[in-house]
C-alpha positions in Angstrom: 13.9 24.9 -23.7 17.3 23.4 -24.7 20.9 24.3 -23.8 22.0 23.3 -27.3 22.6 26.4 -29.4 21.1 27.3 -32.8 23.9 27.6 -35.4 23.7 30.0 -38.3 26.0 29.4 -41.2 26.9 32.6 -43.0 29.2 33.4 -45.9 28.5 37.1 -46.7 25.8 36.4 -49.2 22.2 37.8 -49.0 21.0 34.2 -48.9 23.0 33.6 -45.7 21.6 36.8 -44.3 18.1 35.3 -44.5 19.4 32.2 -42.7 21.0 34.4 -40.0 17.7 36.1 -39.3 15.8 32.8 -39.2 18.4 31.4 -36.8 18.3 34.5 -34.6 14.5 34.3 -34.1 14.7 30.5 -33.6 17.2 30.9 -30.8 14.9 33.5 -29.2 11.9 31.2 -29.5 13.8 28.2 -28.0 15.5 30.5 -25.4 18.9 29.3 -26.2 22.2 30.6 -27.6 23.2 31.6 -31.1 26.4 30.5 -32.8 27.3 32.3 -36.0 29.6 30.1 -38.0 31.7 31.1 -41.0 34.1 29.0 -42.9 37.1 31.1 -43.7 37.9 31.6 -47.4 40.9 29.7 -48.9 43.0 32.8 -48.9 42.6 33.2 -45.1 43.3 29.6 -44.4 46.4 29.6 -46.6 47.6 32.7 -44.8 47.2 31.1 -41.4 49.1 28.0 -42.5 51.9 30.0 -44.0 52.3 32.2 -40.9 52.3 29.2 -38.7 54.9 27.3 -40.7 57.2 30.4 -41.0 56.6 31.6 -37.5 56.9 35.2 -38.9 56.0 37.4 -35.9 56.2 40.5 -38.1 53.0 39.5 -39.9 49.5 40.1 -38.4 48.3 37.3 -36.2 45.1 36.9 -38.1 43.9 37.4 -41.6 41.2 40.0 -41.9 37.7 38.4 -41.9 35.2 40.8 -43.5 32.4 38.3 -43.1 32.8 38.3 -39.4 32.7 42.1 -39.2 29.7 42.2 -41.6 27.7 39.8 -39.3 28.5 41.8 -36.2 27.2 44.9 -37.9 24.0 43.2 -39.0 23.3 41.8 -35.5 24.1 45.2 -33.9 20.9 46.5 -35.6 18.7 43.5 -34.6 15.7 44.4 -32.3 16.6 41.6 -29.9 19.4 39.0 -29.5 19.7 35.8 -27.6 21.4 36.0 -24.2 24.6 34.5 -25.7 26.0 35.0 -29.2 29.2 33.4 -30.3 31.1 33.9 -33.6 33.1 30.9 -34.9 35.6 31.3 -37.8 36.1 27.8 -39.1 38.8 26.1 -41.2 38.6 23.3 -43.7 35.8 22.6 -46.3 32.4 24.2 -45.7 30.6 20.8 -45.2 33.2 19.5 -42.8 33.5 22.7 -40.8 29.8 23.1 -40.4 29.4 19.4 -39.6 31.8 19.6 -36.7 30.2 22.8 -35.4 26.7 21.3 -35.6 27.5 18.2 -33.6 26.1 19.6 -30.4 23.6 22.0 -31.9 19.8 22.2 -31.5 19.7 22.9 -35.3 22.0 24.3 -38.0 20.4 27.0 -40.3 21.8 27.9 -43.7 20.7 29.4 -47.0 19.9 27.2 -50.0 22.9 28.5 -51.9 25.9 30.7 -51.2 28.1 33.2 -52.9 29.5 30.7 -55.4 26.1 29.3 -56.6 24.8 29.8 -60.1 21.6 31.8 -60.1 19.6 29.0 -61.7 20.6 26.4 -59.0 17.7 25.5 -56.7 20.0 24.1 -54.1 23.8 24.7 -53.6 26.3 21.9 -53.3 27.3 22.9 -49.7 23.6 23.1 -48.5 23.0 19.6 -50.0 26.2 18.2 -48.4 25.5 19.6 -45.0 21.9 18.5 -45.0 23.0 15.0 -46.0 25.7 14.6 -43.3 25.2 16.8 -40.3 24.6 15.2 -36.9 21.9 17.7 -36.1 18.7 18.9 -37.8 19.5 21.2 -40.7 17.1 24.0 -41.7 17.6 25.2 -45.2 16.1 28.7 -46.0 15.4 29.2 -49.7 16.6 32.3 -51.5 14.2 35.1 -52.1 13.1 34.0 -55.6 11.7 30.8 -54.1 10.1 32.1 -51.0 6.3 32.2 -51.1 4.4 35.0 -49.5 2.2 33.4 -46.8 -1.4 34.6 -46.8 -2.2 37.3 -44.2 -5.5 35.5 -43.4 -6.2 31.7 -43.5 -6.7 30.6 -47.0 -9.6 28.6 -48.4 -7.3 25.7 -49.3 -7.3 26.5 -53.0 -3.6 25.9 -53.2 -3.9 22.4 -51.7 -3.1 23.6 -48.2 -5.3 23.4 -45.1 -5.8 27.1 -44.9 -3.7 27.2 -41.7 -0.8 29.6 -42.5 2.2 29.6 -40.2 1.9 25.9 -39.2 4.6 23.3 -39.0 4.1 20.7 -41.7 5.4 17.2 -40.9 5.9 14.6 -43.7 5.1 11.3 -42.0 5.5 7.7 -43.0 3.8 6.1 -40.0 5.9 2.9 -40.1 9.2 4.4 -41.0 9.7 8.0 -39.9 12.0 8.2 -36.9 10.8 9.5 -33.5 13.4 12.3 -33.7 11.6 13.8 -36.8 8.3 13.9 -35.0 9.8 15.3 -31.8 11.5 18.1 -33.7 8.3 19.1 -35.5 6.3 19.1 -32.2 9.0 21.0 -30.4 9.1 23.6 -33.1 5.4 24.0 -33.2 5.3 24.4 -29.4 8.0 27.1 -29.5 6.0 28.9 -32.2 2.6 28.4 -30.6 1.2 26.9 -33.8 -0.3 23.7 -35.3 1.4 20.6 -36.5 -0.1 19.4 -39.8 0.8 15.8 -40.5 0.8 14.9 -44.1 1.1 11.3 -45.4 0.7 10.1 -49.0 -0.7 6.8 -50.3 0.2 5.4 -53.7 -3.1 4.3 -55.0 -5.3 6.0 -57.6 -7.8 8.4 -56.1 -11.5 7.8 -56.5 -12.9 8.6 -60.0 -14.6 11.7 -58.7 -11.4 13.1 -57.1 -9.1 15.4 -59.1 -5.4 14.7 -58.7 -4.6 18.3 -58.1 -7.6 19.0 -55.8 -7.0 20.3 -52.3 -6.4 17.6 -49.7 -8.7 17.3 -46.8 -7.4 18.0 -43.3 -9.1 16.2 -40.4 -8.5 16.8 -36.7 -7.9 13.6 -34.7 -11.2 13.8 -32.9 -13.0 14.0 -36.2 -11.9 10.5 -37.5 -15.2 8.8 -37.8 -15.6 5.5 -39.5 -16.9 6.9 -42.8 -17.9 4.2 -45.2 -17.5 6.6 -48.1 -13.8 7.3 -47.4 -11.1 5.7 -49.6 -10.0 2.6 -47.6 -6.3 3.4 -48.0 -7.0 7.0 -46.7 -9.0 5.7 -43.7 -6.3 3.2 -42.8 -3.5 5.8 -43.2 -5.3 8.3 -40.9 -5.7 5.6 -38.3 -2.0 4.7 -38.6 -1.1 8.4 -38.2 -3.3 8.6 -35.1 -1.6 5.6 -33.4 1.8 6.9 -34.3 1.1 10.4 -32.9 -0.2 9.3 -29.5 3.0 9.7 -27.5 3.8 13.0 -29.1 0.3 14.5 -28.4 0.7 13.3 -24.8 4.2 15.0 -24.6 3.0 18.2 -26.2 -0.7 18.4 -25.2 -1.0 22.1 -26.1 0.1 21.6 -29.7 -2.9 21.4 -32.0 -2.7 18.6 -34.6 -4.2 18.3 -38.0 -4.0 15.1 -40.1 -4.0 14.7 -43.8 -3.8 11.6 -45.9 -3.4 12.4 -49.6 -3.2 10.4 -52.8 -0.1 10.8 -55.0 3.5 11.9 -54.5 4.5 12.8 -50.9 7.2 15.3 -52.0 4.8 17.1 -54.4 2.2 17.5 -51.6 4.8 18.8 -49.1 6.2 21.3 -51.6 2.6 22.6 -52.2 2.0 22.8 -48.4 5.3 24.8 -48.1 3.7 27.8 -49.7 1.8 28.7 -46.6 3.8 26.8 -43.9 6.3 28.3 -41.4 8.4 25.2 -41.7 8.3 21.8 -43.4 9.9 19.0 -41.5 11.1 15.8 -43.2 13.3 12.9 -42.1 16.6 12.6 -43.8 16.1 9.0 -44.8 14.1 5.9 -44.0 16.1 3.9 -41.4 14.9 0.6 -42.8 15.6 1.4 -46.4 18.8 3.4 -46.4 22.1 1.6 -47.0 23.9 4.1 -44.6 23.2 6.8 -42.1 24.4 9.5 -44.5 22.0 8.8 -47.3 19.2 11.3 -48.0 15.9 9.9 -49.0 14.1 10.9 -52.2 11.4 12.8 -50.5 13.8 15.0 -48.5 15.9 15.5 -51.6 12.9 16.7 -53.7 11.4 18.9 -50.9 14.8 20.6 -50.4 15.1 21.4 -54.0 11.6 22.7 -54.6 10.0 24.0 -51.4 8.8 27.6 -51.2 9.8 28.0 -47.5 12.2 26.8 -44.9 12.7 23.0 -44.7 14.1 21.1 -41.7 15.9 17.8 -42.6 16.1 15.8 -39.4 18.5 12.8 -39.1 17.9 9.8 -36.9 19.5 10.9 -33.7 18.7 7.7 -31.7 18.4 4.0 -32.4 14.6 4.2 -32.5 13.0 3.6 -36.0 
């Protein structure tokens, strides 16, 4: 449980309504407060500036904010609300307003595109900007056309997934992914009562008998035997994963862990896994490769654009690599 709130960014679009519902349930799972943040339109901000400069007491003190009323109406019909719900009307640009609001948040949740986005866009400019710069983890909920229907029963892995629907999928580079990214994935899995599936990719050709698009194998930590038939790179990556996960498995002993080492492109595998995952968690950048803390890595960028479910982009919140 954390005292930091979950922030939902809304703008009156159906996309942001999906984000609002995701944030509401996240706040309930983590037993924390919910902040509903809305950046006022330019017309409202200009009105406030004009009224302030003219000091015209005859004019209404505030510009009507239909989005705020819309949100209150939506939440009034919700089956359950967090103990505290706060509504923030923000000024400035959308990325800057949300960045400031998210400084002390557990996470910031927003839709993949807002009212101004073209229908063909996979990711809106505001979503990309906030995910690239926010000081807290940013969860981007894709619009309905991209959402995959998770199977009602565990699948047989035919889509390249483990067959464990509702899990939290963690994209891990054992040597470079920051501790904050792993901690977020484990905490989210603990709050959901589900499994963390750890996916790492190795960039060598698969064995001649392995199809590139075949389902990857998921191995529980206790099942890592020294199999002489395994691909050496795969075996070494699984061992690196196991070592990296030791402190997190100790901290969250009730969270089941699955490990997968896969050939090929990491982003492609994570996008495939997103079809049946509750959440995909990726680091915003590689601390040892990025030229600055605000850069987004190629894997996070690709997963955000193409995932079929919610994606959490987690920045490095501490000095640990």
